[in-house]
C-alpha positions in Angstrom: 88.6 89.1 105.2 86.3 89.0 108.6 83.6 90.7 106.2 83.5 88.1 103.3 83.5 85.0 105.5 81.1 86.2 108.2 78.9 87.4 105.4 79.2 84.4 103.4 75.7 82.3 103.1 77.8 78.9 102.9 80.7 79.4 105.7 79.2 82.7 107.7 77.6 80.7 110.4 80.6 78.7 111.5 83.1 81.6 110.6 85.2 83.1 113.9 87.9 84.9 113.0 90.7 85.9 110.7 93.9 87.4 111.5 97.4 88.0 109.6 100.1 86.0 110.7 102.6 87.3 108.1 102.7 90.3 106.2 105.4 91.6 103.5 105.4 94.7 101.4 108.4 93.7 99.5 106.6 90.6 98.2 103.2 91.6 98.1 102.6 88.3 100.3 100.2 88.0 103.2 99.8 85.0 105.2 96.4 84.5 107.4 94.6 82.0 109.5 91.0 81.5 109.5 89.3 80.0 112.5 86.2 78.2 112.1 83.7 76.6 114.4 82.5 73.5 112.6 79.5 70.9 114.0 80.2 67.6 115.2 81.3 65.3 112.1 78.3 65.0 109.6 79.1 62.8 106.2 80.8 64.9 103.7 81.3 68.3 105.9 85.0 68.5 106.2 85.5 67.0 102.7 83.2 69.6 101.2 82.4 72.6 102.9 86.0 73.0 104.7 87.6 71.7 101.6 90.5 74.4 101.3 89.7 75.0 97.8 85.9 75.9 98.7 87.5 78.4 101.0 89.6 79.9 98.8 86.9 80.4 96.2 84.7 82.0 98.6 87.5 85.2 98.8 88.1 84.7 95.0 84.0 85.2 94.0 84.1 88.1 96.6 86.8 89.8 94.6 85.4 89.0 91.2 82.1 90.4 92.4 83.6 93.7 93.3 85.3 94.3 90.1 
């Protein structure tokens, strides 16, 4: 995750860290926490760039690109 987000053109400059919060081999579940350092509030920044769907799609795109 660190490589994915730190190299992202959209989020790389804001990305600080990623850590696994929970992992289960049994259910193939991983919960992780991403940390970003965001600039002082600018119009639409949190709603658009830091939107959870947008952040998830960065990871999805990386997975698709590897296939």
